[in-house]
C-alpha positions as CSV (number, residue, x, y, z in Angstrom):
1,X,0.3,-0.2,-0.3
2,X,2.6,2.3,1.1
3,X,4.8,1.6,-2.8
4,X,1.1,2.4,-4.0
5,X,1.0,6.2,-2.4
6,X,4.6,6.8,-3.4
7,X,4.0,6.3,-6.7
8,X,0.8,7.9,-7.1
9,X,2.5,10.9,-5.8
10,X,5.4,10.8,-8.1
11,X,2.9,10.5,-11.0
12,X,1.0,13.6,-9.6
13,X,4.0,15.5,-8.7
14,X,5.3,14.8,-12.5
15,X,2.1,15.6,-14.1
16,X,2.8,19.3,-12.0
17,X,6.1,19.3,-14.0
18,X,5.0,19.2,-16.9
19,X,2.5,22.0,-16.6
20,X,3.7,24.9,-18.8
21,X,5.0,28.0,-16.5
22,X,2.5,30.7,-16.2
23,X,3.6,34.4,-17.7
24,X,2.4,37.0,-15.2
25,X,2.0,40.9,-16.2
26,X,0.8,43.7,-13.7
27,X,0.8,46.9,-12.8
28,X,2.4,48.0,-8.7
29,X,0.7,51.2,-7.7
30,X,0.5,53.4,-4.2
31,X,-2.5,54.2,-2.4
32,X,-2.6,57.4,-4.4
33,X,-2.4,55.3,-7.9
34,X,0.7,56.5,-8.5
35,X,3.2,53.9,-10.3
36,X,5.6,52.4,-8.2
37,X,9.3,52.2,-9.9
38,X,11.9,49.6,-9.4
39,X,9.7,47.2,-7.0
40,X,10.9,44.1,-7.0
41,X,8.1,41.3,-7.5
42,X,8.9,37.6,-6.8
43,X,7.6,34.2,-6.1
44,X,7.6,33.5,-2.2
45,X,10.7,31.0,-2.2
46,X,12.4,34.2,-4.0
47,X,13.7,31.9,-6.8
48,X,12.1,34.2,-9.7
49,X,12.0,37.9,-9.5
50,X,11.8,41.1,-11.7
51,X,11.6,44.8,-11.5
52,X,8.8,46.8,-12.5
53,X,10.0,49.7,-15.1
54,X,9.3,53.7,-14.4
55,X,5.4,53.1,-15.2
56,X,4.8,50.4,-12.3
57,X,4.5,47.7,-14.6
58,X,6.4,44.2,-14.6
59,X,6.3,41.2,-16.7
60,X,7.2,37.6,-14.7
61,X,6.9,34.2,-15.4
62,X,6.6,31.4,-12.6
63,X,6.0,27.8,-12.1
64,X,2.3,26.6,-12.5
65,X,2.7,25.4,-8.9
66,X,2.8,29.2,-8.0
67,X,0.3,30.4,-5.3
68,X,1.5,34.0,-4.6
69,X,4.0,36.7,-5.5
70,X,6.0,38.7,-2.9
71,X,6.0,43.1,-3.8
72,X,9.1,45.0,-2.2
73,X,9.6,48.6,-2.5
74,X,12.0,51.1,-0.9
75,X,9.5,53.3,1.6
76,X,6.4,50.6,1.5
77,X,4.7,47.9,3.4
78,X,5.7,44.7,1.7
79,X,2.9,42.4,0.4
80,X,2.1,39.0,-0.4
81,X,-0.2,39.0,-3.3
82,X,-2.5,35.4,-4.0
83,X,-2.6,34.3,-7.4
84,X,-6.5,33.7,-8.8
85,X,-6.8,32.3,-12.6
86,X,-6.0,36.0,-13.6
87,X,-2.7,36.7,-15.5
88,X,-3.1,40.0,-15.1
89,X,-2.5,41.3,-11.7
90,X,-3.0,45.0,-9.8
91,X,-1.5,45.4,-6.8
92,X,-1.6,48.7,-4.5
93,X,1.4,49.5,-1.6
94,X,0.9,51.1,1.1
95,X,3.5,53.5,2.2
96,X,5.9,52.6,5.3
97,X,8.5,56.0,6.4
98,X,11.6,54.6,6.9
99,X,14.3,55.9,9.4
100,X,16.8,57.7,7.0
101,X,19.5,55.0,5.3
102,X,17.4,52.3,6.0
103,X,15.8,50.4,3.7
104,X,13.9,47.3,5.0
105,X,13.3,43.8,2.7
106,X,11.9,40.2,3.3
107,X,14.4,37.8,1.5
108,X,17.9,37.2,1.6
109,X,18.7,34.1,-0.1
110,X,20.3,32.7,-2.9
111,X,22.1,34.4,-5.8
112,X,19.0,35.4,-8.4
113,X,18.5,37.5,-11.5
114,X,16.1,40.8,-11.3
115,X,14.4,41.3,-14.8
116,X,12.9,44.3,-15.7
117,X,11.7,45.9,-19.6
118,X,15.0,47.6,-19.6
119,X,17.5,45.6,-18.2
120,X,18.6,42.1,-16.6
121,X,21.1,42.6,-13.4
122,X,22.6,39.9,-10.9
123,X,21.6,40.1,-7.6
124,X,24.4,38.6,-5.3
125,X,23.1,36.5,-2.0
126,X,22.9,38.3,0.9
127,X,22.5,41.7,-1.0
128,X,18.9,42.2,-2.0
129,X,19.1,45.1,1.0
130,X,21.9,46.9,-0.7
131,X,20.5,46.1,-4.3
132,X,16.8,48.2,-2.7
133,X,18.9,50.5,-1.4
134,X,20.5,51.8,-4.5
135,X,17.1,51.8,-6.2
136,X,16.0,53.7,-4.0
137,X,18.1,56.7,-5.4
138,X,20.0,56.6,-8.5
139,X,20.3,59.9,-8.8
140,X,23.7,60.9,-11.3
141,X,26.4,63.4,-11.1
142,X,29.3,64.7,-13.2
143,X,32.6,64.1,-10.9
144,X,34.1,67.4,-9.8
145,X,37.1,66.8,-9.1
146,X,38.7,70.5,-7.3
147,X,41.7,72.8,-9.2
148,X,44.5,72.8,-7.2
149,X,47.0,75.5,-7.1
150,X,48.7,76.7,-10.1
151,X,52.3,78.2,-10.5
152,X,51.8,81.0,-11.7
153,X,56.3,81.2,-13.2
154,X,55.2,77.8,-15.0
155,X,51.7,78.3,-16.1
156,X,50.8,81.9,-16.1
157,X,47.6,81.9,-18.2
158,X,44.5,80.2,-17.2
159,X,41.1,80.3,-19.2
160,X,37.4,79.0,-18.7
161,X,34.1,79.5,-19.9
162,X,31.4,81.6,-18.1
163,X,28.4,79.3,-16.5
164,X,25.3,81.5,-15.9
165,X,24.1,78.0,-14.5
166,X,22.1,77.9,-10.9
167,X,20.9,74.2,-10.8
168,X,23.4,73.0,-8.2
169,X,22.2,75.8,-5.4
170,X,18.3,74.9,-5.7
171,X,19.5,71.3,-5.7
172,X,21.6,71.2,-2.5
173,X,18.4,73.5,-1.0
174,X,16.3,70.7,-2.0
175,X,19.1,68.2,0.1
176,X,19.4,70.3,2.9
177,X,15.8,70.9,3.3
178,X,15.2,67.3,3.2
179,X,18.0,67.1,6.3
180,X,20.4,65.5,4.1
181,X,24.1,66.7,3.2
182,X,24.3,66.7,-1.0
183,X,26.2,64.0,-2.5
184,X,30.1,66.2,-2.9
185,X,29.4,66.0,-6.7
186,X,26.0,67.8,-6.6
187,X,27.9,70.8,-5.6
188,X,29.3,72.8,-8.3
189,X,30.5,76.6,-6.2
190,X,30.1,78.9,-9.4
191,X,26.3,77.5,-9.6
192,X,26.3,78.5,-6.0
193,X,27.8,81.6,-6.3
194,X,25.8,82.8,-9.4
195,X,22.3,81.8,-8.1
196,X,22.7,85.3,-6.8
197,X,22.4,89.0,-8.1
198,X,25.2,90.8,-7.8
199,X,24.9,95.1,-8.2
200,X,28.0,95.6,-10.8
201,X,27.2,98.3,-13.0
202,X,25.7,98.2,-16.1
203,X,27.9,98.0,-19.7
204,X,28.3,101.5,-20.8
205,X,30.5,100.9,-24.1
206,X,30.0,99.4,-27.3
207,X,30.4,95.5,-25.7
208,X,26.8,93.9,-24.3
209,X,29.1,92.8,-21.3
210,X,30.9,94.4,-18.6
211,X,33.6,93.3,-16.5
212,X,34.6,94.7,-12.5
213,X,37.1,93.2,-10.5
214,X,38.3,93.7,-6.6
215,X,40.8,91.9,-4.6
216,X,40.4,91.8,-0.9
217,X,42.0,88.9,2.0
218,X,41.0,85.6,2.1
219,X,38.5,85.1,4.5
220,X,39.4,81.4,5.3
221,X,43.1,81.3,4.3
222,X,45.2,83.6,6.1
223,X,47.8,85.5,4.5
224,X,46.2,84.6,0.8
225,X,44.3,87.0,-1.5
226,X,40.4,86.5,-3.3
227,X,40.5,88.0,-6.5
228,X,36.6,89.2,-7.5
229,X,35.8,89.1,-10.7
230,X,32.1,89.9,-11.6
231,X,30.9,90.3,-15.1
232,X,27.3,92.3,-15.8
233,X,25.3,91.5,-19.3
234,X,23.3,94.3,-20.5
235,X,19.6,94.7,-19.6
236,X,16.8,94.6,-22.4
237,X,13.3,96.1,-21.1
238,X,11.3,93.3,-21.5
239,X,8.6,95.5,-24.0
240,X,12.1,95.8,-26.3
241,X,13.1,91.8,-26.1
242,X,12.7,90.3,-29.9
243,X,9.4,88.0,-30.6
244,X,10.1,84.5,-29.0
245,X,9.1,81.1,-30.9
246,X,9.1,78.7,-28.0
247,X,9.0,75.1,-27.9
248,X,7.9,73.0,-24.7
249,X,9.2,69.6,-24.6
250,X,7.9,67.9,-21.6
251,X,8.8,64.8,-19.9
252,X,5.1,62.5,-19.0
253,X,7.2,59.3,-18.8
254,X,6.6,57.1,-15.4
255,X,9.2,58.5,-13.6
256,X,7.0,61.9,-13.7
257,X,4.2,61.4,-11.5
258,X,6.1,62.9,-8.4
259,X,4.2,66.0,-6.9
260,X,7.5,67.8,-7.2
261,X,7.6,66.1,-10.9
262,X,5.3,67.0,-13.4
263,X,2.5,68.5,-11.1
264,X,5.0,71.7,-10.3
265,X,6.4,71.4,-13.4
266,X,3.0,72.1,-14.8
267,X,2.4,75.2,-12.4
268,X,6.0,76.6,-13.4
269,X,5.3,76.8,-16.9
270,X,2.0,78.3,-16.1
271,X,4.0,81.1,-14.7
272,X,6.2,81.6,-17.8
273,X,2.9,81.2,-19.8
274,X,1.6,84.5,-18.1
275,X,4.9,86.5,-19.1
276,X,4.2,85.8,-23.3
277,X,3.7,88.3,-25.3
278,X,1.3,88.4,-27.8
279,X,4.0,88.6,-30.2
280,X,5.2,85.4,-29.3
281,X,4.5,82.3,-29.8
282,X,4.5,78.3,-27.7
283,X,4.0,74.9,-29.0
284,X,4.2,71.8,-26.6
285,X,6.1,68.3,-27.3
286,X,5.3,65.5,-24.8
287,X,7.6,62.2,-24.5
288,X,7.0,59.0,-23.2
289,X,6.6,55.6,-24.8
290,X,7.1,57.8,-28.1
291,X,6.9,61.7,-28.6
292,X,3.9,63.6,-29.7
293,X,2.8,67.5,-30.4
294,X,0.1,68.2,-28.0
295,X,-0.2,72.1,-28.7
296,X,1.4,73.3,-32.3
297,X,2.9,76.6,-32.4
298,X,0.2,79.4,-30.8
299,X,-0.1,83.0,-29.9
300,X,0.9,83.9,-26.4
301,X,-2.3,85.8,-26.1
302,X,-4.4,82.2,-25.9
303,X,-2.7,82.0,-22.2
304,X,-6.0,79.9,-21.7
305,X,-5.4,77.4,-24.2
306,X,-2.1,77.1,-23.4
307,X,-2.3,76.3,-20.0
308,X,-5.4,74.1,-20.8
309,X,-2.6,71.9,-22.8
310,X,-0.7,71.7,-20.0
311,X,-3.3,70.6,-17.5
312,X,-4.1,67.6,-19.7
313,X,-0.8,66.2,-19.4
314,X,-0.5,62.8,-17.6
315,X,2.7,60.8,-16.8
316,X,3.0,57.4,-17.8
317,X,5.3,55.2,-19.9
318,X,8.8,54.6,-20.7
319,X,11.1,57.4,-21.8
320,X,12.0,58.4,-25.4
321,X,13.8,61.6,-24.6
322,X,15.7,61.3,-27.9
323,X,12.9,61.6,-30.0
324,X,11.0,63.7,-28.3
325,X,13.9,66.2,-28.5
326,X,14.0,65.7,-32.3
327,X,10.2,66.3,-32.3
328,X,11.1,69.3,-30.5
329,X,13.8,70.7,-32.5
330,X,11.9,70.5,-35.9
331,X,8.9,72.4,-34.7
332,X,11.3,75.1,-33.7
333,X,13.3,75.2,-37.0
334,X,9.4,75.0,-39.3
335,X,8.2,78.0,-37.2
336,X,12.0,79.8,-36.8
337,X,11.7,83.6,-36.5
338,X,14.6,84.7,-38.3
339,X,15.7,87.6,-35.6
340,X,13.8,86.3,-32.7
341,X,14.6,83.8,-30.0
342,X,14.3,80.4,-30.8
343,X,14.5,78.3,-28.0
344,X,13.4,74.5,-26.8
345,X,12.8,74.5,-22.9
346,X,13.1,70.9,-21.8
347,X,11.3,69.8,-19.2
348,X,12.6,66.3,-17.3
349,X,13.9,64.5,-14.3
350,X,16.8,63.3,-16.4
351,X,15.8,59.7,-17.2
352,X,16.0,58.4,-20.4
353,X,15.7,55.3,-21.3
354,X,14.6,54.7,-24.9
355,X,15.8,55.7,-28.3
356,X,19.3,58.1,-28.2
357,X,19.7,57.5,-24.6
358,X,23.7,57.8,-23.9
359,X,25.0,61.3,-23.3
360,X,27.6,61.2,-26.2
361,X,24.7,60.4,-28.8
362,X,21.9,63.1,-27.2
363,X,25.2,65.6,-27.0
364,X,26.2,65.3,-30.3
365,X,22.8,65.9,-31.4
366,X,22.3,69.1,-29.4
367,X,25.9,70.2,-30.9
368,X,24.2,69.6,-34.3
369,X,20.8,71.5,-34.0
370,X,22.4,74.2,-32.2
371,X,23.6,75.2,-35.6
372,X,20.3,76.3,-36.8
373,X,20.4,79.1,-34.1
374,X,17.7,77.0,-31.9
375,X,18.9,77.0,-28.4
376,X,18.3,74.4,-25.7
377,X,17.2,75.2,-22.0
378,X,16.8,72.6,-19.5
379,X,14.0,72.9,-16.2
380,X,15.1,70.0,-14.1
381,X,12.9,68.8,-11.7
382,X,12.4,65.9,-8.8
383,X,14.6,63.4,-6.6
384,X,15.8,60.0,-5.9
385,X,16.1,59.3,-9.7
386,X,17.1,62.6,-10.6
387,X,20.2,62.6,-13.4
388,X,22.2,66.1,-13.1
389,X,24.8,64.8,-15.4
390,X,22.7,64.1,-18.4
391,X,20.4,67.4,-17.8
392,X,23.9,69.8,-17.3
393,X,25.5,68.3,-20.5
394,X,22.5,68.8,-22.5
395,X,22.1,72.4,-21.6
396,X,25.7,73.1,-22.1
397,X,26.0,71.8,-25.7
398,X,22.6,73.3,-27.0
399,X,24.1,77.2,-26.0
400,X,21.0,77.1,-23.3
401,X,20.7,77.7,-19.3
402,X,20.1,75.0,-16.9
403,X,18.6,75.5,-13.7
404,X,16.5,72.8,-11.5
405,X,13.0,73.9,-10.0
406,X,12.5,72.6,-6.6
407,X,9.3,74.4,-5.6
408,X,7.2,76.8,-6.8
409,X,9.4,79.8,-5.4
410,X,12.1,79.0,-7.8
411,X,9.7,78.6,-10.5
412,X,9.0,82.1,-9.8
413,X,12.9,83.2,-9.7
414,X,13.8,81.5,-13.0
415,X,10.4,82.2,-15.1
416,X,9.0,85.2,-13.5
417,X,11.6,87.9,-12.0
418,X,14.5,86.6,-14.2
419,X,12.6,86.1,-17.3
420,X,14.8,88.1,-20.2
421,X,17.8,86.5,-18.9
422,X,16.7,82.5,-18.4
423,X,15.2,83.1,-22.3
424,X,17.1,86.4,-24.2
425,X,20.6,86.0,-25.1
426,X,22.9,89.0,-25.2
427,X,26.4,87.0,-25.9
428,X,27.1,83.5,-26.6
429,X,30.5,81.7,-26.4
430,X,32.3,84.0,-23.4
431,X,35.4,82.9,-22.5
432,X,37.4,84.2,-19.8
433,X,41.4,84.1,-20.5
434,X,43.6,85.6,-17.3
435,X,47.5,86.0,-17.3
436,X,48.8,86.4,-14.3
437,X,52.3,88.4,-13.4
438,X,54.5,86.3,-11.4
439,X,56.5,89.2,-10.0
440,X,53.0,89.6,-7.7
441,X,51.3,85.8,-8.0
442,X,53.3,82.6,-7.0
443,X,50.1,80.7,-7.3
444,X,46.5,81.1,-8.5
445,X,43.2,78.9,-8.0
446,X,39.9,79.1,-9.5
447,X,37.4,78.5,-7.5
448,X,34.6,75.9,-8.8
449,X,34.2,75.8,-13.0
450,X,35.9,72.7,-12.9
451,X,33.4,71.7,-15.7
452,X,34.0,74.6,-17.5
453,X,38.3,74.7,-18.2
454,X,39.0,75.4,-21.4
455,X,42.4,74.9,-23.0
456,X,44.3,78.3,-23.1
457,X,44.3,77.7,-26.8
458,X,40.4,77.5,-27.3
459,X,40.4,80.9,-26.5
460,X,41.3,81.6,-29.9
461,X,39.3,79.1,-31.2
462,X,35.8,80.3,-32.3
463,X,34.7,77.2,-33.1
464,X,35.1,75.6,-29.4
465,X,31.4,76.2,-27.7
466,X,31.1,78.1,-24.5
467,X,28.6,80.0,-22.0
468,X,25.8,82.1,-22.6
469,X,25.0,85.6,-20.9
470,X,21.3,86.4,-20.9
471,X,19.7,90.0,-21.0
472,X,20.4,91.0,-17.0
473,X,22.6,88.0,-16.3
474,X,25.7,88.1,-14.0
475,X,28.7,86.0,-13.9
476,X,31.3,85.7,-10.8
477,X,33.9,83.9,-10.8
478,X,36.4,84.2,-7.2
479,X,40.7,83.4,-7.7
480,X,42.8,82.4,-4.4
481,X,46.0,83.8,-5.0
482,X,49.3,83.1,-3.1
483,X,51.0,86.5,-3.3
484,X,54.4,86.7,-4.0
485,X,57.1,86.5,-1.0
486,X,54.9,84.4,1.1
487,X,55.5,80.9,2.2
488,X,52.6,78.6,2.2
489,X,51.4,74.9,2.2
490,X,49.6,75.4,-1.0
491,X,51.9,76.2,-2.6
492,X,53.0,74.0,-5.7
493,X,56.2,72.2,-5.5
494,X,57.7,72.2,-8.8
495,X,60.9,72.4,-10.4
496,X,62.8,75.4,-12.0
497,X,62.5,75.1,-16.0
498,X,65.1,75.3,-17.2
499,X,64.7,77.4,-20.8
500,X,62.2,79.8,-19.8
501,X,64.0,81.8,-17.4
502,X,62.3,85.2,-16.3
503,X,64.3,88.2,-14.3
504,X,61.1,88.7,-11.6
505,X,62.8,91.7,-10.9
506,X,61.9,93.4,-14.6
507,X,58.0,92.0,-14.0
508,X,57.8,93.6,-10.9
509,X,58.3,97.2,-12.4
510,X,55.0,97.4,-12.8
511,X,51.8,97.3,-11.0
512,X,49.9,95.2,-12.9
513,X,49.1,91.9,-11.2
514,X,47.0,90.1,-14.2
515,X,45.0,91.1,-17.2
516,X,41.6,89.6,-17.7
517,X,40.8,89.2,-21.4
518,X,37.3,88.4,-22.4
519,X,35.8,87.1,-26.0
520,X,32.2,86.4,-26.7
521,X,29.9,86.8,-30.0
522,X,26.8,88.6,-30.7
523,X,23.8,86.1,-30.9
524,X,23.5,86.3,-34.6
525,X,27.2,86.2,-35.5
526,X,29.7,83.5,-35.6
527,X,33.0,85.3,-34.9
528,X,34.3,86.5,-31.5
529,X,34.8,90.3,-30.0
530,X,37.9,90.7,-27.6
531,X,38.5,93.2,-24.9
532,X,40.7,93.1,-22.0
533,X,41.1,95.0,-18.3
534,X,44.2,94.8,-16.8
535,X,43.9,94.6,-12.6
536,X,46.8,96.2,-10.3
537,X,48.1,94.9,-7.4
538,X,45.8,97.0,-5.1
539,X,44.0,94.8,-2.5
540,X,41.5,95.9,0.5
541,X,40.2,94.3,3.4
542,X,37.2,92.4,3.4
543,X,35.5,94.6,5.7
544,X,36.6,97.4,2.9
545,X,35.0,95.2,0.0
546,X,31.5,95.5,-1.1
547,X,28.7,93.5,-0.6
548,X,29.4,91.7,-3.7
549,X,32.7,90.4,-2.8
550,X,31.4,89.4,1.0
551,X,28.5,87.8,0.1
552,X,29.8,86.1,-3.0
553,X,33.0,84.9,-0.9
554,X,30.7,83.5,2.1
555,X,28.7,81.2,-0.3
556,X,32.1,80.0,-1.9
557,X,33.3,79.2,2.1
558,X,30.4,77.2,2.4
559,X,30.6,75.5,-0.7
560,X,34.3,74.7,0.5
561,X,32.3,73.5,3.7
562,X,30.1,71.3,1.7
563,X,32.9,69.5,-0.3
564,X,35.1,69.1,2.4
565,X,37.5,70.6,0.6
566,X,41.6,70.6,1.0
567,X,41.7,74.0,0.5
568,X,39.2,75.0,3.2
569,X,41.5,76.2,5.7
570,X,40.1,77.9,8.3
571,X,36.8,78.0,7.2
572,X,33.3,77.8,9.1
573,X,30.0,77.8,9.1
574,X,30.0,80.2,12.0
575,X,32.5,82.7,9.9
576,X,29.8,81.8,6.5
577,X,27.2,83.0,8.6
578,X,28.5,86.2,10.1
579,X,29.5,87.1,6.8
580,X,26.4,86.6,4.6
581,X,24.7,88.7,7.4
582,X,26.8,91.6,7.0
583,X,26.1,91.8,3.2
584,X,22.2,91.1,2.5
585,X,21.9,94.2,1.0
586,X,18.1,94.7,0.3
587,X,17.4,91.4,-0.6
588,X,14.3,91.9,-1.9
589,X,13.2,88.5,-2.6
590,X,14.4,87.2,0.6
591,X,16.9,84.6,-1.2
592,X,20.4,86.1,1.1
593,X,18.0,85.3,4.2
594,X,17.2,82.0,2.9
595,X,21.0,80.8,2.6
596,X,21.9,81.7,6.3
597,X,19.0,79.4,7.2
598,X,20.5,76.5,4.8
599,X,23.8,77.2,6.2
600,X,22.5,76.4,9.9
601,X,20.5,73.8,8.8
602,X,24.2,72.2,7.0
603,X,25.9,73.2,10.5
604,X,23.1,71.4,12.7
605,X,23.9,67.9,10.7
606,X,27.6,68.3,11.1
607,X,27.4,68.9,14.9
608,X,25.1,66.3,15.6
609,X,27.9,63.9,13.4
610,X,30.7,65.1,14.9
611,X,28.7,64.3,18.3
612,X,28.1,60.4,17.1
613,X,31.6,60.0,16.0
614,X,32.9,60.9,19.8
615,X,30.2,58.8,21.5
């Protein structure tokens, strides 16, 4: 009898084994019916797993005898889902706030394969926790390697492109307001400095940009000097600005569902629509799994129609960004205004994963399209999967500017208060080259601008792309200088040149410390214009310097602290706060006072970290 039972059981199991596997498809949403991306769906024993895409969708093939699925996602309660005869499943997850840096997961087992529509990745045994932590935040930033001090006798010339982008500051603010210190590579000090307006005099001569300098003491490195360079672009009254041919290129993929993405994007663009004049025209292109025209070119006077088109946008699907960019450029070119402002404004979290998706391919596409006289500006939104590296590259190569919109106040700043500078270029391919006099300067270092450095020979190359300045824009750069005659640990150790002997005493006969050269092109020209400005070795104390210098150097010092820079010297949060408070100026919009609040947040987090280390 026992033998018969064994035989029957074997036959039963064999019959089950012959049943074909089931292929299940489904979608995972949260309680607000937003898709949950990168959730892991698995069988109960964990032997088969799949990952949801940006639209929350998944496909998984399971054994026929499977009775349930397990779903795990960062920030949500894990869930067991009973299987029925249906092969299409809708799953809802309950949110579960977790302590910072901790992500729970319900399984730790043998090596598996996690699959999604876009990738297959290996999950090592026992490392599922690490995978979820990584997937919970997949933001990407270009590596920023700080520039060290250069020996002025061996390398007297330095060249860089101007940068009016401000995205890094608002992104840093987002991290700090969330109670987190930003990643080191998210901190681009020049963008933090340039986030703020400075009261530089308007250009008076033939050039659309003017340059101003001040020399003062370094607040964080005793004995060193700071060279403050301020550039001011000509401000053109709004009524005199040329007509605009704008194309809103809007990412409506599944990754854009969060409140700080597509919903905030709609509010932000409505603010821009309110600034449009009757002579301006705007079109809307949206892209997800495919790209399409949502609104054909429409006059700025039809604001209700434009806003209605924005309101009807909904997120879902994958991200065909490359296709969307090509369609937007085609629309802009078809309705090109020969003497107007022709621009594509891309709004995205940067998460491109379908179509022309590599950074190199997209860069080459943008570089080719800008030859048609159509600029590309990028407005970044969101967190968690934000791709800052791609957004920065596209704006840089598209002759446009790059901003990160973390709240409606930032949208107000970008699209209302700075409408002209955001959209209307007065000088393009602006480059700065400085030659230091070794009789007065032993060594120097440019603070920030690491991603904007140029080879010295590129200063003369009109084919080399550089930064743009819009109506009313200011650009600020700060060099830290080791003066002649002092000893300092930052002095680079180099051998004397054998064939380049120079009599320093002859150089010292001039009071010139350096000469600044500027090259720029007019928006409709391809040949650059050159002018220069000699700067004398005349330093003021920090207290006697302008509010521009005192506040900009406070922001620079804050950036050094956030980066934990090897050149931060005696920098401290307390010094930043005291210095910034004394240089608020008018601060009509409260940006400078907000800065001090952010410094205090960072200071508190650093203090807590030090206390934890001591304990």
